[in-house]
Backbone as CSV, one residue per row, in Angstrom:
resi,resn,N_x,N_y,N_z,CA_x,CA_y,CA_z,C_x,C_y,C_z
1,UNK,-5.562,3.389,-3.833,-3.645,4.143,-4.007,-3.754,5.213,-3.232
2,UNK,-2.904,5.689,-2.637,-2.765,6.351,-1.527,-2.379,7.768,-2.111
3,UNK,-2.526,8.684,-1.935,-2.120,10.026,-1.824,-1.880,11.416,-0.780
4,UNK,-0.644,11.722,-1.128,0.084,12.936,-0.336,0.170,13.670,-0.309
5,UNK,-0.178,14.638,0.666,0.004,16.081,0.850,1.198,16.579,1.601
6,UNK,2.495,15.541,1.608,3.540,16.009,1.395,4.594,15.085,1.076
7,UNK,5.835,15.091,0.481,6.676,14.321,-0.242,6.647,13.311,0.284
8,UNK,6.463,12.360,-0.416,6.556,10.440,0.138,8.232,10.318,-0.645
9,UNK,8.273,8.928,-0.481,9.477,7.802,-0.429,8.843,6.780,-1.282
10,UNK,9.382,6.472,-2.353,8.370,5.250,-3.102,9.307,3.641,-2.893
11,UNK,9.126,2.796,-2.565,9.454,2.063,-2.201,9.380,0.143,-2.906
12,UNK,10.701,0.005,-3.752,10.320,-1.134,-4.919,11.120,-2.465,-4.122
13,UNK,10.700,-3.100,-3.465,11.454,-4.466,-2.668,10.168,-5.582,-2.762
14,UNK,10.843,-6.393,-3.136,9.847,-8.153,-3.595,10.101,-8.952,-2.167
15,UNK,10.819,-8.710,-1.786,11.002,-9.557,-0.199,10.173,-8.651,1.012
16,UNK,9.206,-9.551,0.989,8.170,-9.214,1.822,8.607,-8.447,3.752
17,UNK,9.380,-8.860,4.037,10.459,-8.987,5.459,11.034,-7.319,5.324
18,UNK,12.051,-7.079,4.168,12.811,-6.492,4.042,12.188,-4.881,3.906
19,UNK,11.055,-5.622,2.908,9.612,-4.329,2.769,9.415,-3.918,3.792
20,UNK,9.207,-4.483,4.731,8.323,-4.097,6.308,9.163,-3.781,6.606
21,UNK,10.083,-3.737,7.064,10.974,-2.734,7.684,11.849,-1.782,6.727
22,UNK,11.620,-1.724,5.995,12.165,-0.092,5.159,11.479,0.804,5.812
23,UNK,9.789,0.005,5.302,8.608,0.925,5.218,8.390,1.144,6.981
24,UNK,9.076,0.509,8.035,8.521,1.014,9.113,10.014,2.088,9.760
25,UNK,11.019,1.621,9.396,11.990,2.439,9.337,11.769,3.753,9.043
26,UNK,11.326,4.198,7.808,10.819,5.371,7.374,9.347,6.194,7.206
27,UNK,9.047,5.438,7.822,7.388,5.681,8.517,7.675,6.043,9.780
28,UNK,8.763,5.871,10.628,8.754,6.395,12.115,9.521,7.510,12.502
29,UNK,10.178,7.734,10.697,11.019,8.990,11.097,9.940,9.675,10.347
30,UNK,8.577,9.672,10.279,7.773,10.801,9.731,7.555,10.928,8.241
31,UNK,8.012,9.872,6.998,8.361,10.021,5.700,7.296,9.027,5.396
32,UNK,6.205,9.789,4.384,5.311,9.205,3.959,5.880,8.063,3.111
33,UNK,4.652,6.895,2.475,5.755,5.911,1.835,4.918,5.074,0.481
34,UNK,5.127,5.403,-0.667,4.587,5.008,-1.938,4.785,3.830,-1.826
35,UNK,3.783,2.670,-1.814,4.515,1.145,-1.591,4.271,0.569,-0.425
36,UNK,4.977,-0.123,-0.147,5.830,-1.105,-1.313,5.415,-1.645,-2.294
37,UNK,6.287,-1.424,-3.353,5.684,-2.591,-4.700,6.186,-3.671,-4.915
38,UNK,5.919,-4.621,-4.919,6.959,-6.195,-5.451,7.742,-6.131,-7.165
39,UNK,6.811,-5.428,-7.948,7.345,-5.607,-9.418,7.647,-3.873,-9.620
40,UNK,8.151,-3.956,-10.377,8.248,-2.950,-11.434,7.065,-2.720,-12.226
41,UNK,6.166,-3.056,-12.503,4.872,-2.958,-13.035,4.108,-2.205,-11.773
42,UNK,4.164,-2.797,-11.381,2.886,-2.238,-10.130,3.734,-0.717,-9.820
43,UNK,4.720,-0.584,-8.989,5.729,0.438,-9.279,5.412,1.818,-10.084
44,UNK,5.471,1.412,-11.493,5.066,1.916,-12.678,3.665,2.334,-13.016
45,UNK,2.929,1.796,-11.995,1.609,2.159,-12.717,0.938,3.161,-11.174
46,UNK,1.723,2.843,-10.162,1.539,4.323,-9.642,2.647,5.383,-9.167
47,UNK,3.059,5.003,-10.380,4.157,6.748,-10.849,3.313,6.981,-11.965
48,UNK,2.256,6.686,-12.566,1.744,6.962,-13.500,0.455,7.809,-13.005
49,UNK,0.571,8.159,-12.041,-0.336,9.272,-11.318,0.353,10.374,-10.764
50,UNK,1.770,9.622,-9.741,2.507,10.367,-8.816,3.697,10.704,-9.176
51,UNK,4.127,11.489,-8.299,5.724,11.436,-8.354,6.343,11.817,-6.973
52,UNK,7.204,10.569,-6.060,7.845,10.664,-5.101,8.879,11.723,-5.397
53,UNK,9.512,12.259,-3.768,10.150,13.084,-3.923,11.661,12.094,-3.632
54,UNK,11.534,10.753,-3.584,12.703,9.822,-3.534,12.290,8.477,-3.648
55,UNK,13.024,7.238,-4.499,12.702,6.007,-4.800,13.944,4.906,-3.881
56,UNK,13.462,4.169,-3.388,14.244,3.495,-2.727,14.385,2.257,-3.623
57,UNK,15.066,1.286,-4.659,14.374,0.455,-5.177,15.780,-1.091,-4.965
58,UNK,14.880,-2.332,-5.086,15.682,-3.183,-4.913,16.335,-3.472,-6.032
59,UNK,17.140,-3.813,-6.525,17.646,-3.972,-7.848,16.736,-5.012,-8.718
60,UNK,16.714,-6.380,-8.262,16.045,-7.384,-9.048,14.186,-7.570,-8.115
61,UNK,13.310,-7.382,-8.955,11.964,-7.382,-8.384,11.313,-8.677,-9.012
62,UNK,9.864,-8.804,-8.685,9.226,-10.043,-9.199,9.503,-10.340,-10.839
63,UNK,9.209,-9.069,-11.417,9.470,-8.813,-13.081,10.687,-8.628,-13.562
64,UNK,11.824,-9.047,-12.789,13.107,-8.651,-13.264,13.968,-7.467,-12.650
65,UNK,14.806,-6.641,-13.495,15.912,-6.222,-12.809,15.047,-4.304,-13.444
66,UNK,15.196,-3.554,-11.884,14.211,-2.183,-11.691,14.974,-1.076,-12.954
67,UNK,15.388,-1.355,-14.124,16.071,-0.424,-14.550,15.324,0.784,-15.254
68,UNK,14.237,0.046,-15.749,13.068,0.764,-16.476,12.430,1.618,-15.377
69,UNK,12.077,1.552,-14.424,11.455,2.200,-13.502,12.769,3.005,-12.933
70,UNK,13.771,2.793,-12.381,14.777,3.696,-11.985,15.357,4.620,-13.949
71,UNK,14.573,4.154,-14.604,15.373,5.312,-15.605,14.089,6.266,-16.092
72,UNK,12.634,5.545,-15.608,11.461,6.385,-15.547,11.890,7.639,-14.438
73,UNK,12.140,7.344,-13.059,12.183,8.307,-11.995,13.299,9.269,-11.938
74,UNK,14.221,8.539,-13.039,15.646,9.940,-12.628,14.939,10.854,-14.082
75,UNK,14.317,10.174,-15.121,13.628,11.313,-16.266,13.290,12.429,-15.764
76,UNK,12.307,12.193,-14.375,11.435,13.183,-13.623,12.567,13.655,-12.619
77,UNK,13.515,13.604,-12.782,14.598,14.308,-11.382,14.458,13.727,-9.862
78,UNK,13.954,12.461,-9.802,13.542,12.004,-8.737,15.120,10.942,-8.499
79,UNK,15.236,11.157,-6.963,16.576,10.345,-7.018,16.663,9.197,-6.578
80,UNK,17.016,8.070,-7.258,17.082,6.533,-7.106,18.156,6.026,-5.768
81,UNK,17.859,5.353,-5.271,18.603,4.725,-4.131,18.819,3.059,-4.256
82,UNK,19.329,2.370,-4.869,19.149,1.143,-5.194,19.914,0.356,-3.587
83,UNK,19.141,-0.251,-3.547,19.305,-1.339,-2.076,18.870,-2.471,-2.388
84,UNK,20.056,-3.458,-2.285,20.076,-4.598,-3.090,21.135,-4.999,-2.531
85,UNK,21.033,-7.016,-2.113,21.719,-7.759,-2.116,22.816,-7.615,-2.971
86,UNK,22.818,-7.597,-4.540,23.200,-7.571,-5.888,24.628,-5.803,-5.381
87,UNK,25.759,-6.625,-5.624,26.737,-5.540,-5.707,26.924,-4.710,-6.826
88,UNK,27.250,-3.208,-6.957,27.692,-2.486,-7.823,28.697,-2.827,-8.394
89,UNK,28.542,-2.866,-9.675,29.660,-3.941,-10.554,29.705,-3.111,-11.717
90,UNK,30.948,-3.528,-12.404,31.083,-3.606,-13.473,29.923,-3.508,-14.955
91,UNK,29.295,-4.932,-14.342,27.997,-5.063,-15.260,26.911,-4.482,-14.227
92,UNK,26.780,-3.579,-13.832,25.784,-3.117,-13.714,25.248,-2.158,-14.898
93,UNK,23.521,-1.891,-15.100,23.427,-1.333,-16.541,24.054,-0.501,-16.315
94,UNK,24.030,0.692,-17.791,25.006,1.735,-17.888,23.890,2.836,-16.660
95,UNK,22.436,2.879,-17.001,21.644,3.411,-16.432,21.378,3.482,-14.780
96,UNK,22.433,2.547,-14.617,22.579,2.851,-12.682,23.888,2.763,-12.391
97,UNK,24.868,3.011,-13.414,26.271,3.151,-12.717,26.288,4.465,-12.021
98,UNK,25.469,5.842,-12.431,25.419,6.636,-11.250,24.626,6.559,-9.834
99,UNK,23.791,5.812,-10.195,23.091,6.245,-8.669,23.797,5.557,-7.519
100,UNK,22.870,6.173,-6.594,23.714,5.562,-4.855,23.178,3.990,-4.951
101,UNK,24.262,3.208,-4.610,23.847,1.909,-4.228,24.211,1.049,-2.749
102,UNK,23.340,0.735,-1.933,23.828,0.551,-1.033,23.454,-0.903,-0.892
103,UNK,24.341,-1.820,-0.271,24.061,-3.221,-0.006,23.579,-3.763,0.926
104,UNK,22.676,-4.799,1.076,22.027,-4.868,1.803,22.766,-6.020,2.869
105,UNK,23.108,-5.687,4.275,21.995,-4.895,5.065,22.588,-3.398,5.164
106,UNK,21.872,-2.463,5.682,21.915,-1.144,6.064,21.205,-0.879,7.159
107,UNK,21.868,-0.929,8.498,21.241,-0.310,9.254,20.194,0.732,9.349
108,UNK,19.250,1.194,10.096,18.307,2.264,9.893,18.908,3.713,9.706
109,UNK,19.616,3.758,11.038,20.205,4.842,10.737,21.128,5.375,10.278
110,UNK,21.836,4.401,9.494,22.468,4.873,7.843,21.278,5.012,6.808
111,UNK,20.215,4.469,6.811,19.475,4.748,5.573,18.941,6.002,6.154
112,UNK,18.314,6.328,7.037,18.081,7.737,7.076,19.090,8.852,6.774
113,UNK,20.330,8.493,7.167,20.948,9.737,6.776,21.241,9.840,5.106
114,UNK,21.292,8.402,4.640,21.143,8.918,2.575,19.903,9.208,2.695
115,UNK,18.665,9.188,2.789,17.730,9.632,2.314,17.219,11.303,2.944
116,UNK,18.018,11.526,3.774,17.667,12.876,4.215,18.827,13.631,3.165
117,UNK,20.236,13.132,2.866,21.005,14.096,1.962,20.117,13.850,0.582
118,UNK,19.809,12.871,0.184,19.165,13.050,-0.994,18.366,13.443,-1.494
119,UNK,16.913,13.634,-0.703,15.377,14.222,-0.679,15.371,14.991,0.674
120,UNK,15.877,16.445,0.803,15.974,17.512,1.382,14.485,18.228,1.878
121,UNK,13.967,17.827,0.667,12.441,18.170,1.037,11.634,16.703,1.760
122,UNK,11.970,15.542,2.366,11.565,14.641,2.855,12.629,14.935,4.442
123,UNK,13.738,15.699,4.441,14.352,15.983,5.846,13.194,16.854,6.684
124,UNK,12.578,17.639,5.925,11.843,18.652,6.844,10.345,17.832,7.150
125,UNK,10.527,16.924,6.872,9.451,16.246,7.623,9.860,14.791,8.298
126,UNK,10.257,15.219,8.526,11.187,13.734,9.620,11.336,14.337,11.133
127,UNK,10.138,14.605,11.734,9.719,14.639,12.786,10.977,13.224,13.835
128,UNK,11.483,13.972,14.829,12.336,12.966,15.448,11.662,12.279,16.733
129,UNK,11.028,11.560,17.276,10.357,11.509,18.145,10.949,11.021,19.269
130,UNK,10.622,11.469,20.187,11.081,11.249,21.627,11.314,9.983,22.207
131,UNK,12.197,9.204,22.656,12.288,8.153,22.978,10.908,8.060,23.783
132,UNK,10.905,9.167,25.216,9.960,8.802,26.234,8.704,8.712,25.874
133,UNK,8.273,9.312,24.826,6.751,9.342,24.420,6.043,8.438,23.787
134,UNK,7.042,6.880,23.529,6.559,5.702,23.012,6.518,4.344,24.034
135,UNK,5.460,4.339,23.167,5.049,2.874,23.952,6.101,1.289,24.066
136,UNK,5.881,0.697,25.612,7.198,-0.536,24.821,5.434,-1.646,25.172
137,UNK,6.018,-2.931,24.638,4.751,-4.063,24.045,5.247,-5.378,24.689
138,UNK,4.426,-6.122,24.936,5.018,-7.421,24.752,4.084,-8.007,24.311
139,UNK,4.507,-9.058,22.784,3.531,-9.763,22.091,3.507,-10.743,22.464
140,UNK,2.544,-11.735,22.535,2.319,-13.060,22.731,2.273,-14.274,21.777
141,UNK,3.018,-14.501,20.972,2.269,-15.793,19.780,2.706,-17.280,20.566
142,UNK,0.979,-17.489,20.191,0.532,-18.674,20.947,-0.225,-20.120,20.072
143,UNK,-0.511,-21.062,20.153,-1.083,-21.570,19.752,-2.588,-22.253,20.706
144,UNK,-3.759,-22.462,19.785,-5.089,-22.479,20.483,-5.616,-23.315,20.244
145,UNK,-6.080,-24.146,21.399,-6.322,-25.605,21.613,-7.873,-25.979,22.200
146,UNK,-9.169,-25.921,22.034,-9.844,-26.146,22.627,-10.189,-24.738,23.778
147,UNK,-9.675,-23.262,22.473,-10.145,-22.225,23.163,-9.585,-22.053,24.875
148,UNK,-8.332,-22.665,24.555,-7.206,-22.438,25.353,-5.777,-21.858,24.889
149,UNK,-4.975,-21.279,24.933,-4.068,-20.961,24.437,-2.926,-20.667,24.873
150,UNK,-1.612,-21.459,24.042,-0.296,-21.869,24.710,0.148,-21.184,24.230
151,UNK,1.368,-20.626,24.861,2.031,-19.366,24.249,3.330,-20.797,23.344
152,UNK,3.571,-19.689,22.630,5.181,-20.761,21.524,6.177,-19.605,22.041
153,UNK,5.895,-17.955,21.675,7.030,-17.330,21.984,6.374,-15.895,22.304
154,UNK,6.957,-15.283,23.034,7.153,-13.773,23.340,8.166,-13.143,23.053
155,UNK,7.858,-11.515,22.308,8.971,-10.755,21.998,7.778,-9.514,22.216
156,UNK,9.240,-8.719,23.065,9.133,-7.422,23.539,9.323,-6.514,22.743
157,UNK,8.706,-5.579,22.145,8.740,-4.367,21.206,9.056,-2.838,22.296
158,UNK,9.880,-2.750,22.361,10.290,-0.919,22.792,9.800,-0.150,21.969
159,UNK,9.342,0.869,22.836,9.507,1.988,21.444,8.703,2.163,20.268
160,UNK,7.948,1.673,20.757,6.619,1.507,19.589,5.824,2.659,19.761
161,UNK,5.597,3.259,18.084,4.539,4.629,18.389,2.663,3.932,18.574
162,UNK,2.841,2.898,18.215,1.437,2.145,18.654,1.291,0.907,18.518
163,UNK,0.041,0.144,19.530,-0.543,-1.391,18.768,0.231,-2.100,17.590
164,UNK,-0.410,-1.327,16.308,-0.176,-2.029,15.689,1.304,-2.080,15.061
165,UNK,1.433,-0.693,15.372,3.603,-1.147,15.015,4.144,-2.340,15.531
166,UNK,3.471,-2.266,17.409,4.302,-3.066,17.448,4.295,-4.258,17.632
167,UNK,2.493,-5.028,17.024,2.670,-6.109,16.246,3.661,-6.367,15.129
168,UNK,4.122,-5.286,14.155,4.202,-5.705,12.837,5.496,-6.005,13.064
169,UNK,6.078,-4.844,14.273,7.774,-5.568,14.538,8.048,-6.607,15.140
170,UNK,6.797,-6.819,16.183,6.766,-8.581,16.456,6.661,-9.541,15.591
171,UNK,6.316,-9.368,14.728,5.851,-10.580,13.618,7.271,-9.958,13.015
172,UNK,7.834,-9.491,12.361,9.483,-9.416,12.247,10.392,-9.969,12.645
173,UNK,10.322,-9.708,14.241,11.521,-10.128,14.728,11.148,-12.219,15.253
174,UNK,9.835,-12.342,15.221,9.540,-13.663,15.099,10.132,-14.558,13.842
175,UNK,9.924,-14.094,12.634,10.543,-14.448,11.687,12.147,-14.525,11.648
176,UNK,12.431,-13.611,12.098,14.208,-13.284,11.969,14.491,-14.195,12.767
177,UNK,14.091,-14.810,14.182,14.670,-15.481,15.176,13.859,-16.909,14.593
178,UNK,12.954,-17.437,14.215,12.729,-18.962,13.759,12.636,-19.374,12.158
179,UNK,13.068,-17.998,11.146,12.993,-18.627,9.785,11.828,-18.647,9.119
180,UNK,10.933,-18.414,10.025,9.096,-18.581,9.570,8.560,-17.712,9.816
181,UNK,7.280,-17.511,8.918,6.014,-16.454,9.285,5.821,-16.738,10.612
182,UNK,5.264,-16.445,11.255,4.552,-16.796,12.763,3.589,-17.252,12.856
183,UNK,2.406,-17.443,11.271,1.332,-18.391,11.394,1.625,-19.514,11.032
184,UNK,3.087,-20.206,10.826,3.166,-21.417,10.927,3.223,-21.727,11.551
185,UNK,3.314,-21.466,13.318,3.421,-21.966,14.267,2.799,-21.746,15.851
186,UNK,1.998,-20.447,14.833,0.749,-20.093,15.972,-0.298,-19.680,15.283
187,UNK,-1.290,-20.166,16.232,-2.581,-19.724,15.847,-3.365,-17.856,15.953
188,UNK,-2.544,-17.371,17.047,-3.288,-16.260,17.788,-1.836,-15.566,18.061
189,UNK,-2.268,-14.160,17.816,-1.540,-13.194,19.087,-2.100,-12.407,19.688
190,UNK,-1.035,-12.311,21.262,-1.780,-10.843,22.221,-0.874,-10.073,22.409
191,UNK,-1.245,-9.157,22.817,-0.698,-7.667,22.993,-1.054,-7.030,24.125
192,UNK,0.314,-6.390,24.510,-0.212,-5.960,26.121,0.954,-5.109,26.143
193,UNK,0.673,-3.468,26.636,1.581,-3.228,27.092,2.074,-2.847,28.622
194,UNK,3.914,-2.951,28.387,4.644,-3.213,29.410,4.881,-2.104,29.862
């Protein structure tokens, strides 16, 4: 379990690609992340020992609606943002009617505006990285056969903080482009700075 010396944002999202995208967007803004948690039980387990400055919850998680998790967080004074594909409608549980509800997808800049509006303590910890201090990388996904690599796809990632983040971003883009995890079509990834 991660401990934080500064305020953090709890993410509860059961869709891996969406969770990774949320995590990357917030981390790139300098915000510490608790999670992402795929279920209410996992998130509540973390919340037993810590309190985030803000929470972003998908309405439906692996083990059902996030209502109990949201109630626990709201009871501690933690702002809750529901980030869901489900619309905010009259059938929304009463506990969630007054929380901020964002329907997926939301562009990262708009999400950061909402985060900073509801959690000023996080806004003070969001250094804006200068674009010219970030690096660009090319990630090539390849099939390996007899110790030879046959390229399947190549993804260029601009403005990445480091090679690990570039790999994560490239994996997300590969999945979006081809509709499958990169491991189903390729065996290896090769990264180079460009």
